[in-house]
N, CA and C atoms of all chains as a GROMACS GRO file, in nm:
protein
  486
    1UNK      N    1   0.935  -1.989   0.770
    1UNK     CA    2   0.864  -1.909   0.763
    1UNK      C    3   0.930  -1.948   0.529
    2UNK      N    4   0.792  -1.821   0.458
    2UNK     CA    5   0.802  -1.858   0.411
    2UNK      C    6   0.956  -1.737   0.273
    3UNK      N    7   1.016  -1.753   0.277
    3UNK     CA    8   1.120  -1.665   0.208
    3UNK      C    9   1.059  -1.574   0.099
    4UNK      N   10   1.192  -1.455   0.135
    4UNK     CA   11   1.167  -1.345  -0.014
    4UNK      C   12   1.207  -1.437  -0.135
    5UNK      N   13   1.145  -1.331  -0.218
    5UNK     CA   14   1.198  -1.392  -0.383
    5UNK      C   15   1.258  -1.273  -0.445
    6UNK      N   16   1.432  -1.335  -0.468
    6UNK     CA   17   1.573  -1.174  -0.489
    6UNK      C   18   1.448  -1.187  -0.625
    7UNK      N   19   1.459  -1.058  -0.716
    7UNK     CA   20   1.431  -0.971  -0.851
    7UNK      C   21   1.468  -0.913  -0.857
    8UNK      N   22   1.475  -0.893  -0.992
    8UNK     CA   23   1.556  -0.744  -1.062
    8UNK      C   24   1.456  -0.615  -0.964
    9UNK      N   25   1.389  -0.598  -0.963
    9UNK     CA   26   1.309  -0.552  -0.839
    9UNK      C   27   1.334  -0.512  -0.740
   10UNK      N   28   1.337  -0.640  -0.642
   10UNK     CA   29   1.450  -0.688  -0.500
   10UNK      C   30   1.366  -0.732  -0.435
   11UNK      N   31   1.398  -0.766  -0.354
   11UNK     CA   32   1.321  -0.886  -0.240
   11UNK      C   33   1.209  -0.878  -0.208
   12UNK      N   34   1.107  -0.911  -0.238
   12UNK     CA   35   0.940  -0.913  -0.289
   12UNK      C   36   0.887  -1.034  -0.173
   13UNK      N   37   0.773  -1.053  -0.104
   13UNK     CA   38   0.714  -1.131  -0.023
   13UNK      C   39   0.561  -1.071  -0.045
   14UNK      N   40   0.466  -1.158  -0.039
   14UNK     CA   41   0.326  -1.201  -0.004
   14UNK      C   42   0.239  -1.200   0.107
   15UNK      N   43   0.196  -1.099   0.194
   15UNK     CA   44   0.192  -1.113   0.325
   15UNK      C   45   0.010  -1.162   0.355
   16UNK      N   46  -0.036  -1.245   0.413
   16UNK     CA   47  -0.174  -1.254   0.410
   16UNK      C   48  -0.251  -1.226   0.503
   17UNK      N   49  -0.365  -1.217   0.530
   17UNK     CA   50  -0.420  -1.172   0.685
   17UNK      C   51  -0.564  -1.217   0.714
   18UNK      N   52  -0.610  -1.263   0.807
   18UNK     CA   53  -0.753  -1.234   0.830
   18UNK      C   54  -0.840  -1.188   0.746
   19UNK      N   55  -0.790  -0.999   0.757
   19UNK     CA   56  -0.895  -0.902   0.659
   19UNK      C   57  -0.799  -0.809   0.617
   20UNK      N   58  -0.869  -0.724   0.602
   20UNK     CA   59  -0.869  -0.551   0.540
   20UNK      C   60  -0.756  -0.456   0.667
   21UNK      N   61  -0.865  -0.507   0.777
   21UNK     CA   62  -0.791  -0.398   0.901
   21UNK      C   63  -0.645  -0.467   0.919
   22UNK      N   64  -0.668  -0.602   0.918
   22UNK     CA   65  -0.505  -0.650   0.966
   22UNK      C   66  -0.428  -0.648   0.884
   23UNK      N   67  -0.448  -0.574   0.752
   23UNK     CA   68  -0.329  -0.592   0.658
   23UNK      C   69  -0.301  -0.423   0.659
   24UNK      N   70  -0.394  -0.332   0.708
   24UNK     CA   71  -0.349  -0.254   0.741
   24UNK      C   72  -0.227  -0.228   0.892
   25UNK      N   73  -0.320  -0.336   0.974
   25UNK     CA   74  -0.246  -0.327   1.117
   25UNK      C   75  -0.019  -0.347   1.096
   26UNK      N   76  -0.073  -0.498   1.008
   26UNK     CA   77   0.027  -0.446   0.940
   26UNK      C   78   0.160  -0.377   0.879
   27UNK      N   79   0.079  -0.346   0.827
   27UNK     CA   80   0.110  -0.190   0.711
   27UNK      C   81   0.153  -0.103   0.747
   28UNK      N   82   0.131  -0.073   0.895
   28UNK     CA   83   0.161   0.079   0.987
   28UNK      C   84   0.303   0.051   1.102
   29UNK      N   85   0.259  -0.095   1.034
   29UNK     CA   86   0.444  -0.193   1.174
   29UNK      C   87   0.530  -0.149   1.023
   30UNK      N   88   0.496  -0.221   0.942
   30UNK     CA   89   0.635  -0.180   0.847
   30UNK      C   90   0.715  -0.032   0.856
   31UNK      N   91   0.570   0.067   0.851
   31UNK     CA   92   0.661   0.156   0.767
   31UNK      C   93   0.680   0.252   0.906
   32UNK      N   94   0.598   0.263   1.001
   32UNK     CA   95   0.703   0.248   1.138
   32UNK      C   96   0.859   0.184   1.138
   33UNK      N   97   0.911   0.061   1.071
   33UNK     CA   98   1.055   0.004   1.068
   33UNK      C   99   1.107   0.075   0.946
   34UNK      N  100   1.056   0.121   0.855
   34UNK     CA  101   1.087   0.169   0.724
   34UNK      C  102   1.107   0.313   0.731
   35UNK      N  103   1.068   0.396   0.861
   35UNK     CA  104   1.116   0.501   0.895
   35UNK      C  105   1.223   0.520   1.013
   36UNK      N  106   1.227   0.406   1.060
   36UNK     CA  107   1.359   0.379   1.141
   36UNK      C  108   1.485   0.355   1.104
   37UNK      N  109   1.480   0.322   0.994
   37UNK     CA  110   1.574   0.241   0.946
   37UNK      C  111   1.608   0.332   0.819
   38UNK      N  112   1.516   0.462   0.785
   38UNK     CA  113   1.533   0.544   0.710
   38UNK      C  114   1.551   0.452   0.570
   39UNK      N  115   1.453   0.327   0.507
   39UNK     CA  116   1.462   0.205   0.427
   39UNK      C  117   1.315   0.222   0.409
   40UNK      N  118   1.276   0.245   0.274
   40UNK     CA  119   1.104   0.274   0.222
   40UNK      C  120   1.098   0.188   0.144
   41UNK      N  121   1.079   0.063   0.153
   41UNK     CA  122   1.015   0.017   0.010
   41UNK      C  123   0.895   0.015  -0.007
   42UNK      N  124   0.834   0.006  -0.151
   42UNK     CA  125   0.768  -0.032  -0.179
   42UNK      C  126   0.609  -0.117  -0.123
   43UNK      N  127   0.438  -0.051  -0.100
   43UNK     CA  128   0.365  -0.150  -0.013
   43UNK      C  129   0.276  -0.188  -0.120
   44UNK      N  130   0.215  -0.311  -0.137
   44UNK     CA  131   0.105  -0.288  -0.203
   44UNK      C  132  -0.021  -0.360  -0.142
   45UNK      N  133  -0.089  -0.338  -0.114
   45UNK     CA  134  -0.211  -0.330  -0.068
   45UNK      C  135  -0.331  -0.360  -0.118
   46UNK      N  136  -0.344  -0.582  -0.152
   46UNK     CA  137  -0.457  -0.556  -0.253
   46UNK      C  138  -0.538  -0.726  -0.234
   47UNK      N  139  -0.578  -0.699  -0.298
   47UNK     CA  140  -0.652  -0.834  -0.261
   47UNK      C  141  -0.773  -0.889  -0.143
   48UNK      N  142  -0.842  -0.742  -0.071
   48UNK     CA  143  -0.859  -0.745   0.044
   48UNK      C  144  -0.789  -0.732   0.169
   49UNK      N  145  -0.730  -0.875   0.117
   49UNK     CA  146  -0.664  -0.890   0.274
   49UNK      C  147  -0.461  -0.923   0.245
   50UNK      N  148  -0.452  -0.879   0.156
   50UNK     CA  149  -0.293  -0.928   0.120
   50UNK      C  150  -0.262  -0.746   0.090
   51UNK      N  151  -0.062  -0.805   0.162
   51UNK     CA  152   0.077  -0.714   0.088
   51UNK      C  153   0.138  -0.715   0.044
   52UNK      N  154   0.186  -0.720  -0.059
   52UNK     CA  155   0.304  -0.717  -0.110
   52UNK      C  156   0.435  -0.617  -0.109
   53UNK      N  157   0.520  -0.653  -0.004
   53UNK     CA  158   0.686  -0.589  -0.035
   53UNK      C  159   0.790  -0.583  -0.121
   54UNK      N  160   0.812  -0.440  -0.152
   54UNK     CA  161   0.867  -0.517  -0.275
   54UNK      C  162   1.019  -0.422  -0.236
   55UNK      N  163   1.119  -0.445  -0.187
   55UNK     CA  164   1.245  -0.382  -0.148
   55UNK      C  165   1.354  -0.341  -0.208
   56UNK      N  166   1.401  -0.276  -0.277
   56UNK     CA  167   1.555  -0.249  -0.332
   56UNK      C  168   1.605  -0.106  -0.270
   57UNK      N  169   1.742  -0.167  -0.304
   57UNK     CA  170   1.845   0.044  -0.240
   57UNK      C  171   1.830   0.104  -0.383
   58UNK      N  172   1.767   0.192  -0.430
   58UNK     CA  173   1.703   0.289  -0.514
   58UNK      C  174   1.908   0.348  -0.540
   59UNK      N  175   1.968   0.431  -0.423
   59UNK     CA  176   2.114   0.465  -0.474
   59UNK      C  177   2.186   0.317  -0.555
   60UNK      N  178   2.194   0.209  -0.538
   60UNK     CA  179   2.249   0.114  -0.566
   60UNK      C  180   2.240   0.017  -0.679
   61UNK      N  181   2.081   0.074  -0.694
   61UNK     CA  182   2.001  -0.024  -0.861
   61UNK      C  183   1.962  -0.150  -0.798
   62UNK      N  184   1.977  -0.213  -0.649
   62UNK     CA  185   2.031  -0.389  -0.642
   62UNK      C  186   2.006  -0.390  -0.533
   63UNK      N  187   1.951  -0.511  -0.452
   63UNK     CA  188   1.971  -0.541  -0.314
   63UNK      C  189   2.118  -0.573  -0.280
   64UNK      N  190   2.089  -0.509  -0.151
   64UNK     CA  191   2.225  -0.441  -0.019
   64UNK      C  192   2.160  -0.476   0.080
   65UNK      N  193   2.210  -0.498   0.196
   65UNK     CA  194   2.231  -0.523   0.323
   65UNK      C  195   2.086  -0.488   0.340
   66UNK      N  196   2.130  -0.344   0.322
   66UNK     CA  197   1.986  -0.234   0.380
   66UNK      C  198   1.834  -0.326   0.365
   67UNK      N  199   1.839  -0.378   0.233
   67UNK     CA  200   1.681  -0.400   0.196
   67UNK      C  201   1.686  -0.636   0.332
   68UNK      N  202   1.779  -0.664   0.294
   68UNK     CA  203   1.819  -0.790   0.424
   68UNK      C  204   1.801  -0.792   0.533
   69UNK      N  205   1.880  -0.647   0.580
   69UNK     CA  206   1.789  -0.572   0.753
   69UNK      C  207   1.645  -0.591   0.690
   70UNK      N  208   1.608  -0.438   0.578
   70UNK     CA  209   1.455  -0.424   0.634
   70UNK      C  210   1.386  -0.561   0.638
   71UNK      N  211   1.406  -0.667   0.525
   71UNK     CA  212   1.306  -0.742   0.552
   71UNK      C  213   1.267  -0.835   0.636
   72UNK      N  214   1.426  -0.819   0.762
   72UNK     CA  215   1.419  -0.941   0.846
   72UNK      C  216   1.340  -0.888   0.964
   73UNK      N  217   1.353  -0.764   0.945
   73UNK     CA  218   1.236  -0.713   1.085
   73UNK      C  219   1.166  -0.714   1.077
   74UNK      N  220   1.096  -0.704   0.926
   74UNK     CA  221   0.967  -0.716   0.911
   74UNK      C  222   0.861  -0.904   0.918
   75UNK      N  223   0.994  -1.003   0.911
   75UNK     CA  224   0.939  -1.064   0.915
   75UNK      C  225   0.907  -1.116   1.092
   76UNK      N  226   0.985  -1.088   1.164
   76UNK     CA  227   1.031  -1.039   1.308
   76UNK      C  228   0.909  -0.964   1.342
   77UNK      N  229   0.755  -0.901   1.246
   77UNK     CA  230   0.633  -0.855   1.350
   77UNK      C  231   0.550  -0.999   1.349
   78UNK      N  232   0.446  -0.959   1.417
   78UNK     CA  233   0.367  -1.004   1.430
   78UNK      C  234   0.336  -1.114   1.540
   79UNK      N  235   0.247  -1.193   1.572
   79UNK     CA  236   0.148  -1.233   1.425
   79UNK      C  237   0.063  -1.109   1.484
   80UNK      N  238  -0.071  -1.169   1.344
   80UNK     CA  239  -0.176  -1.039   1.323
   80UNK      C  240  -0.274  -1.117   1.356
   81UNK      N  241  -0.317  -1.252   1.414
   81UNK     CA  242  -0.432  -1.303   1.351
   81UNK      C  243  -0.566  -1.228   1.513
   82UNK      N  244  -0.917   2.014  -0.930
   82UNK     CA  245  -0.814   1.866  -0.888
   82UNK      C  246  -0.834   1.744  -0.994
   83UNK      N  247  -0.750   1.684  -0.965
   83UNK     CA  248  -0.720   1.612  -1.072
   83UNK      C  249  -0.803   1.493  -1.026
   84UNK      N  250  -0.810   1.441  -1.224
   84UNK     CA  251  -0.885   1.335  -1.199
   84UNK      C  252  -0.855   1.219  -1.184
   85UNK      N  253  -0.944   1.078  -1.195
   85UNK     CA  254  -0.910   0.993  -1.164
   85UNK      C  255  -0.903   0.873  -1.372
   86UNK      N  256  -0.872   0.809  -1.300
   86UNK     CA  257  -0.818   0.770  -1.470
   86UNK      C  258  -0.907   0.632  -1.485
   87UNK      N  259  -0.994   0.625  -1.588
   87UNK     CA  260  -1.068   0.542  -1.575
   87UNK      C  261  -1.030   0.437  -1.679
   88UNK      N  262  -1.019   0.298  -1.652
   88UNK     CA  263  -0.864   0.187  -1.689
   88UNK      C  264  -0.922   0.035  -1.678
   89UNK      N  265  -0.936  -0.077  -1.766
   89UNK     CA  266  -0.946  -0.172  -1.737
   89UNK      C  267  -0.945  -0.234  -1.590
   90UNK      N  268  -0.837  -0.155  -1.527
   90UNK     CA  269  -0.841  -0.243  -1.406
   90UNK      C  270  -0.877  -0.130  -1.326
   91UNK      N  271  -1.010  -0.023  -1.339
   91UNK     CA  272  -1.051  -0.002  -1.243
   91UNK      C  273  -1.085   0.169  -1.245
   92UNK      N  274  -1.116   0.264  -1.120
   92UNK     CA  275  -1.053   0.397  -1.088
   92UNK      C  276  -0.894   0.352  -1.075
   93UNK      N  277  -0.847   0.520  -1.123
   93UNK     CA  278  -0.691   0.483  -1.090
   93UNK      C  279  -0.661   0.663  -1.093
   94UNK      N  280  -0.582   0.639  -0.947
   94UNK     CA  281  -0.560   0.799  -0.950
   94UNK      C  282  -0.381   0.806  -0.818
   95UNK      N  283  -0.328   0.842  -0.846
   95UNK     CA  284  -0.188   0.847  -0.779
   95UNK      C  285  -0.136   1.022  -0.687
   96UNK      N  286  -0.168   1.031  -0.587
   96UNK     CA  287  -0.141   1.121  -0.499
   96UNK      C  288  -0.043   1.113  -0.431
   97UNK      N  289   0.036   1.242  -0.394
   97UNK     CA  290   0.202   1.268  -0.376
   97UNK      C  291   0.181   1.382  -0.202
   98UNK      N  292   0.253   1.321  -0.152
   98UNK     CA  293   0.270   1.397  -0.010
   98UNK      C  294   0.408   1.445  -0.013
   99UNK      N  295   0.382   1.515   0.140
   99UNK     CA  296   0.552   1.576   0.137
   99UNK      C  297   0.644   1.448   0.219
  100UNK      N  298   0.612   1.324   0.279
  100UNK     CA  299   0.704   1.221   0.256
  100UNK      C  300   0.590   1.126   0.333
  101UNK      N  301   0.654   1.002   0.330
  101UNK     CA  302   0.618   0.898   0.334
  101UNK      C  303   0.546   0.835   0.483
  102UNK      N  304   0.593   0.908   0.600
  102UNK     CA  305   0.495   0.937   0.667
  102UNK      C  306   0.312   1.028   0.622
  103UNK      N  307   0.276   1.087   0.611
  103UNK     CA  308   0.211   1.133   0.550
  103UNK      C  309   0.166   1.087   0.439
  104UNK      N  310   0.214   1.012   0.382
  104UNK     CA  311   0.123   0.905   0.281
  104UNK      C  312   0.073   0.805   0.320
  105UNK      N  313   0.133   0.704   0.439
  105UNK     CA  314   0.083   0.683   0.592
  105UNK      C  315  -0.066   0.715   0.635
  106UNK      N  316  -0.029   0.890   0.666
  106UNK     CA  317  -0.189   0.914   0.709
  106UNK      C  318  -0.251   0.885   0.620
  107UNK      N  319  -0.228   0.934   0.524
  107UNK     CA  320  -0.385   0.937   0.358
  107UNK      C  321  -0.409   0.756   0.354
  108UNK      N  322  -0.368   0.652   0.394
  108UNK     CA  323  -0.357   0.505   0.357
  108UNK      C  324  -0.466   0.505   0.462
  109UNK      N  325  -0.429   0.538   0.614
  109UNK     CA  326  -0.509   0.484   0.685
  109UNK      C  327  -0.656   0.550   0.660
  110UNK      N  328  -0.664   0.644   0.652
  110UNK     CA  329  -0.789   0.745   0.631
  110UNK      C  330  -0.870   0.687   0.509
  111UNK      N  331  -0.804   0.647   0.442
  111UNK     CA  332  -0.850   0.584   0.260
  111UNK      C  333  -0.923   0.458   0.349
  112UNK      N  334  -0.875   0.357   0.448
  112UNK     CA  335  -0.877   0.231   0.498
  112UNK      C  336  -0.959   0.246   0.589
  113UNK      N  337  -1.016   0.325   0.645
  113UNK     CA  338  -1.151   0.390   0.728
  113UNK      C  339  -1.290   0.415   0.632
  114UNK      N  340  -1.275   0.427   0.545
  114UNK     CA  341  -1.317   0.507   0.445
  114UNK      C  342  -1.350   0.342   0.362
  115UNK      N  343  -1.279   0.290   0.358
  115UNK     CA  344  -1.258   0.145   0.284
  115UNK      C  345  -1.359   0.057   0.318
  116UNK      N  346  -1.340   0.039   0.450
  116UNK     CA  347  -1.399   0.008   0.580
  116UNK      C  348  -1.576   0.025   0.588
  117UNK      N  349  -1.588   0.153   0.589
  117UNK     CA  350  -1.673   0.221   0.620
  117UNK      C  351  -1.843   0.189   0.484
  118UNK      N  352  -1.758   0.140   0.353
  118UNK     CA  353  -1.838   0.144   0.255
  118UNK      C  354  -1.854  -0.035   0.245
  119UNK      N  355  -1.773  -0.003   0.291
  119UNK     CA  356  -1.738  -0.253   0.261
  119UNK      C  357  -1.652  -0.246   0.104
  120UNK      N  358  -1.583  -0.140   0.077
  120UNK     CA  359  -1.532  -0.221  -0.074
  120UNK      C  360  -1.417  -0.113  -0.037
  121UNK      N  361  -1.288  -0.236  -0.116
  121UNK     CA  362  -1.169  -0.220  -0.094
  121UNK      C  363  -1.108  -0.250  -0.259
  122UNK      N  364  -0.996  -0.100  -0.206
  122UNK     CA  365  -0.956  -0.085  -0.284
  122UNK      C  366  -0.759  -0.148  -0.324
  123UNK      N  367  -0.767  -0.112  -0.421
  123UNK     CA  368  -0.553  -0.189  -0.419
  123UNK      C  369  -0.534  -0.060  -0.382
  124UNK      N  370  -0.442  -0.060  -0.300
  124UNK     CA  371  -0.320   0.092  -0.283
  124UNK      C  372  -0.202   0.006  -0.256
  125UNK      N  373  -0.161   0.135  -0.280
  125UNK     CA  374   0.036   0.097  -0.381
  125UNK      C  375   0.112   0.202  -0.322
  126UNK      N  376   0.212   0.175  -0.192
  126UNK     CA  377   0.243   0.327  -0.094
  126UNK      C  378   0.396   0.266  -0.258
  127UNK      N  379   0.416   0.437  -0.332
  127UNK     CA  380   0.547   0.366  -0.345
  127UNK      C  381   0.622   0.483  -0.412
  128UNK      N  382   0.751   0.470  -0.404
  128UNK     CA  383   0.874   0.589  -0.451
  128UNK      C  384   0.853   0.728  -0.314
  129UNK      N  385   0.848   0.637  -0.247
  129UNK     CA  386   0.840   0.707  -0.074
  129UNK      C  387   0.769   0.763  -0.025
  130UNK      N  388   0.700   0.873  -0.124
  130UNK     CA  389   0.599   0.972  -0.110
  130UNK      C  390   0.465   0.966  -0.187
  131UNK      N  391   0.442   0.831  -0.212
  131UNK     CA  392   0.332   0.827  -0.355
  131UNK      C  393   0.252   0.700  -0.320
  132UNK      N  394   0.098   0.729  -0.343
  132UNK     CA  395   0.012   0.647  -0.290
  132UNK      C  396  -0.082   0.613  -0.404
  133UNK      N  397  -0.053   0.504  -0.510
  133UNK     CA  398  -0.152   0.484  -0.612
  133UNK      C  399  -0.341   0.389  -0.562
  134UNK      N  400  -0.403   0.509  -0.602
  134UNK     CA  401  -0.541   0.387  -0.569
  134UNK      C  402  -0.649   0.365  -0.677
  135UNK      N  403  -0.658   0.221  -0.677
  135UNK     CA  404  -0.742   0.175  -0.758
  135UNK      C  405  -0.819   0.111  -0.740
  136UNK      N  406  -0.941   0.137  -0.759
  136UNK     CA  407  -1.085   0.074  -0.752
  136UNK      C  408  -1.155   0.015  -0.846
  137UNK      N  409  -1.210  -0.098  -0.842
  137UNK     CA  410  -1.293  -0.141  -0.920
  137UNK      C  411  -1.358  -0.257  -0.876
  138UNK      N  412  -1.474  -0.283  -0.915
  138UNK     CA  413  -1.582  -0.394  -0.846
  138UNK      C  414  -1.539  -0.527  -0.907
  139UNK      N  415  -1.466  -0.573  -0.827
  139UNK     CA  416  -1.501  -0.713  -0.880
  139UNK      C  417  -1.607  -0.846  -0.915
  140UNK      N  418  -1.700  -0.802  -0.817
  140UNK     CA  419  -1.825  -0.957  -0.838
  140UNK      C  420  -1.901  -0.864  -0.993
  141UNK      N  421  -1.846  -0.667  -1.019
  141UNK     CA  422  -1.876  -0.698  -1.138
  141UNK      C  423  -1.792  -0.677  -1.269
  142UNK      N  424  -1.635  -0.681  -1.239
  142UNK     CA  425  -1.595  -0.660  -1.290
  142UNK      C  426  -1.583  -0.589  -1.392
  143UNK      N  427  -1.625  -0.466  -1.336
  143UNK     CA  428  -1.636  -0.357  -1.370
  143UNK      C  429  -1.616  -0.239  -1.314
  144UNK      N  430  -1.588  -0.084  -1.365
  144UNK     CA  431  -1.638  -0.007  -1.243
  144UNK      C  432  -1.759   0.051  -1.272
  145UNK      N  433  -1.798   0.062  -1.077
  145UNK     CA  434  -1.968   0.081  -1.051
  145UNK      C  435  -1.984   0.218  -1.016
  146UNK      N  436  -2.097   0.223  -0.946
  146UNK     CA  437  -2.127   0.366  -0.870
  146UNK      C  438  -2.048   0.326  -0.714
  147UNK      N  439  -2.051   0.166  -0.700
  147UNK     CA  440  -1.957   0.196  -0.557
  147UNK      C  441  -1.796   0.268  -0.610
  148UNK      N  442  -1.734   0.181  -0.728
  148UNK     CA  443  -1.586   0.330  -0.695
  148UNK      C  444  -1.580   0.435  -0.723
  149UNK      N  445  -1.771   0.463  -0.816
  149UNK     CA  446  -1.733   0.672  -0.800
  149UNK      C  447  -1.774   0.719  -0.722
  150UNK      N  448  -1.822   0.626  -0.606
  150UNK     CA  449  -1.881   0.671  -0.450
  150UNK      C  450  -1.753   0.722  -0.342
  151UNK      N  451  -1.677   0.569  -0.434
  151UNK     CA  452  -1.516   0.560  -0.274
  151UNK      C  453  -1.392   0.654  -0.378
  152UNK      N  454  -1.388   0.679  -0.446
  152UNK     CA  455  -1.310   0.746  -0.514
  152UNK      C  456  -1.371   0.926  -0.492
  153UNK      N  457  -1.525   0.934  -0.447
  153UNK     CA  458  -1.510   1.077  -0.423
  153UNK      C  459  -1.498   1.112  -0.267
  154UNK      N  460  -1.534   0.984  -0.226
  154UNK     CA  461  -1.477   0.965  -0.047
  154UNK      C  462  -1.324   1.047  -0.015
  155UNK      N  463  -1.244   0.945  -0.139
  155UNK     CA  464  -1.152   0.964  -0.143
  155UNK      C  465  -1.067   1.123  -0.165
  156UNK      N  466  -1.127   1.149  -0.300
  156UNK     CA  467  -1.113   1.329  -0.324
  156UNK      C  468  -1.097   1.394  -0.162
  157UNK      N  469  -1.214   1.381  -0.085
  157UNK     CA  470  -1.284   1.468   0.064
  157UNK      C  471  -1.166   1.498   0.139
  158UNK      N  472  -1.064   1.383   0.116
  158UNK     CA  473  -0.970   1.388   0.262
  158UNK      C  474  -0.826   1.476   0.240
  159UNK      N  475  -0.815   1.501   0.341
  159UNK     CA  476  -0.650   1.604   0.374
  159UNK      C  477  -0.696   1.737   0.405
  160UNK      N  478  -0.664   1.851   0.392
  160UNK     CA  479  -0.531   1.815   0.332
  160UNK      C  480  -0.400   1.797   0.430
  161UNK      N  481  -0.246   1.713   0.383
  161UNK     CA  482  -0.175   1.672   0.444
  161UNK      C  483  -0.053   1.700   0.451
  162UNK      N  484  -0.091   1.863   0.442
  162UNK     CA  485   0.023   1.942   0.433
  162UNK      C  486   0.115   1.939   0.563
   0.00000   0.00000   0.00000
Protein backbone atom coordinates (compact mmCIF):
# COMPACT_ATOMS: atom_id res chain seq x y z
CA UNK A 1 0.00 0.00 0.00
CA UNK A 2 1.26 3.46 -0.88
CA UNK A 3 2.33 5.35 2.21
CA UNK A 4 1.39 8.80 3.49
CA UNK A 5 3.73 11.70 2.82
CA UNK A 6 4.91 13.63 5.86
CA UNK A 7 4.79 17.33 4.94
CA UNK A 8 4.71 20.64 6.85
CA UNK A 9 0.97 20.61 6.13
CA UNK A 10 0.48 17.19 7.71
CA UNK A 11 0.18 13.63 6.46
CA UNK A 12 -0.99 13.64 2.84
CA UNK A 13 -2.19 10.92 0.49
CA UNK A 14 -4.19 10.87 -2.75
CA UNK A 15 -6.70 8.08 -3.34
CA UNK A 16 -7.99 7.31 -6.86
CA UNK A 17 -11.38 5.73 -7.58
CA UNK A 18 -13.30 4.22 -10.47
CA UNK A 19 -15.57 7.24 -10.69
CA UNK A 20 -16.86 10.31 -8.88
CA UNK A 21 -19.53 8.52 -6.84
CA UNK A 22 -17.02 5.99 -5.51
CA UNK A 23 -14.87 8.92 -4.44
CA UNK A 24 -17.88 10.40 -2.62
CA UNK A 25 -18.55 7.04 -0.91
CA UNK A 26 -14.98 7.12 0.37
CA UNK A 27 -15.36 10.71 1.59
CA UNK A 28 -18.46 9.72 3.58
CA UNK A 29 -16.58 6.85 5.20
CA UNK A 30 -13.65 9.14 6.03
CA UNK A 31 -16.16 11.60 7.52
CA UNK A 32 -17.57 8.90 9.83
CA UNK A 33 -14.07 8.07 11.07
CA UNK A 34 -13.25 11.77 11.52
CA UNK A 35 -16.34 12.30 13.66
CA UNK A 36 -15.70 9.17 15.73
CA UNK A 37 -12.09 10.25 16.33
CA UNK A 38 -13.05 13.93 16.73
CA UNK A 39 -10.16 14.66 14.38
CA UNK A 40 -11.09 16.22 11.05
CA UNK A 41 -8.71 16.20 8.11
CA UNK A 42 -8.95 18.47 5.10
CA UNK A 43 -10.43 16.56 2.17
CA UNK A 44 -10.04 17.60 -1.47
CA UNK A 45 -12.19 15.87 -4.10
CA UNK A 46 -10.53 16.69 -7.41
CA UNK A 47 -10.07 15.65 -11.03
CA UNK A 48 -13.39 13.74 -11.00
CA UNK A 49 -12.23 10.60 -9.19
CA UNK A 50 -9.43 11.55 -6.80
CA UNK A 51 -9.51 12.38 -3.10
CA UNK A 52 -6.60 14.02 -1.31
CA UNK A 53 -6.55 13.72 2.48
CA UNK A 54 -4.46 16.12 4.58
CA UNK A 55 -4.23 15.44 8.32
CA UNK A 56 -2.47 17.64 10.85
CA UNK A 57 -3.06 18.35 14.55
CA UNK A 58 -3.84 22.07 14.53
CA UNK A 59 -3.49 22.46 18.31
CA UNK A 60 0.11 21.27 18.04
CA UNK A 61 0.86 22.68 14.59
CA UNK A 62 2.40 19.35 13.68
CA UNK A 63 1.77 15.68 12.97
CA UNK A 64 0.88 13.71 16.11
CA UNK A 65 -0.39 10.27 17.07
CA UNK A 66 -3.90 11.52 16.24
CA UNK A 67 -2.91 11.88 12.60
CA UNK A 68 -1.19 8.51 12.48
CA UNK A 69 -4.24 6.90 14.07
CA UNK A 70 -6.63 8.62 11.64
CA UNK A 71 -4.62 7.72 8.55
CA UNK A 72 -4.31 4.10 9.66
CA UNK A 73 -8.10 3.90 10.02
CA UNK A 74 -8.57 5.52 6.60
CA UNK A 75 -6.22 2.98 5.02
CA UNK A 76 -8.44 0.21 6.41
CA UNK A 77 -11.45 1.43 4.38
CA UNK A 78 -12.76 -0.10 1.20
CA UNK A 79 -12.34 -1.52 -1.32
CA UNK A 80 -14.49 0.75 -3.48
CA UNK A 81 -14.40 -1.20 -6.73
CA UNK B 1 -26.08 36.03 -1.26
CA UNK B 2 -22.31 36.18 -1.60
CA UNK B 3 -21.27 35.76 -5.21
CA UNK B 4 -18.81 33.40 -6.87
CA UNK B 5 -15.34 34.67 -7.67
CA UNK B 6 -14.25 34.35 -11.29
CA UNK B 7 -10.63 33.16 -11.24
CA UNK B 8 -8.26 31.50 -13.74
CA UNK B 9 -9.06 28.26 -11.87
CA UNK B 10 -12.80 28.68 -12.39
CA UNK B 11 -15.71 29.92 -10.31
CA UNK B 12 -14.85 29.69 -6.62
CA UNK B 13 -16.90 30.10 -3.45
CA UNK B 14 -16.44 29.05 0.19
CA UNK B 15 -19.46 27.88 2.18
CA UNK B 16 -19.38 27.78 6.00
CA UNK B 17 -21.49 25.43 8.13
CA UNK B 18 -22.46 24.89 11.74
CA UNK B 19 -20.26 21.82 11.98
CA UNK B 20 -18.38 19.16 10.03
CA UNK B 21 -21.39 16.89 9.43
CA UNK B 22 -23.44 19.75 7.99
CA UNK B 23 -20.56 20.43 5.63
CA UNK B 24 -20.61 16.77 4.59
CA UNK B 25 -24.37 16.93 4.01
CA UNK B 26 -23.75 19.85 1.66
CA UNK B 27 -21.00 17.96 -0.16
CA UNK B 28 -23.36 15.04 -0.76
CA UNK B 29 -25.98 17.39 -2.20
CA UNK B 30 -23.39 19.04 -4.43
CA UNK B 31 -22.31 15.56 -5.56
CA UNK B 32 -25.88 14.70 -6.60
CA UNK B 33 -26.08 17.88 -8.67
CA UNK B 34 -22.66 17.23 -10.20
CA UNK B 35 -23.70 13.75 -11.29
CA UNK B 36 -27.03 14.95 -12.67
CA UNK B 37 -25.27 17.70 -14.64
CA UNK B 38 -22.32 15.46 -15.55
CA UNK B 39 -20.12 18.35 -14.48
CA UNK B 40 -17.88 17.73 -11.49
CA UNK B 41 -16.32 20.58 -9.55
CA UNK B 42 -13.35 20.24 -7.24
CA UNK B 43 -14.55 20.26 -3.61
CA UNK B 44 -12.32 21.07 -0.64
CA UNK B 45 -13.63 20.35 2.86
CA UNK B 46 -11.37 22.32 5.17
CA UNK B 47 -11.02 23.94 8.59
CA UNK B 48 -13.66 21.59 10.08
CA UNK B 49 -16.78 23.33 8.75
CA UNK B 50 -15.92 24.99 5.44
CA UNK B 51 -16.39 23.76 1.88
CA UNK B 52 -14.69 25.42 -1.08
CA UNK B 53 -16.18 24.71 -4.51
CA UNK B 54 -14.11 25.27 -7.66
CA UNK B 55 -15.86 24.86 -11.00
CA UNK B 56 -14.21 25.10 -14.41
CA UNK B 57 -14.93 23.47 -17.78
CA UNK B 58 -11.75 21.47 -18.37
CA UNK B 59 -12.53 20.77 -22.05
CA UNK B 60 -12.54 24.51 -22.69
CA UNK B 61 -9.95 25.50 -20.08
CA UNK B 62 -12.27 28.27 -18.98
CA UNK B 63 -15.53 29.16 -17.27
CA UNK B 64 -18.57 28.31 -19.43
CA UNK B 65 -22.34 28.15 -19.09
CA UNK B 66 -21.89 24.72 -17.49
CA UNK B 67 -20.13 26.33 -14.55
CA UNK B 68 -22.68 29.10 -14.22
CA UNK B 69 -25.46 26.53 -14.32
CA UNK B 70 -23.77 24.31 -11.72
CA UNK B 71 -23.05 27.16 -9.32
CA UNK B 72 -26.61 28.46 -9.60
CA UNK B 73 -27.92 25.02 -8.67
CA UNK B 74 -25.48 24.80 -5.75
CA UNK B 75 -26.65 28.20 -4.48
CA UNK B 76 -30.20 26.83 -4.39
CA UNK B 77 -29.25 24.14 -1.84
CA UNK B 78 -29.98 24.23 1.86
CA UNK B 79 -30.33 25.69 4.35
CA UNK B 80 -28.16 23.42 6.51
CA UNK B 81 -28.86 24.94 9.90
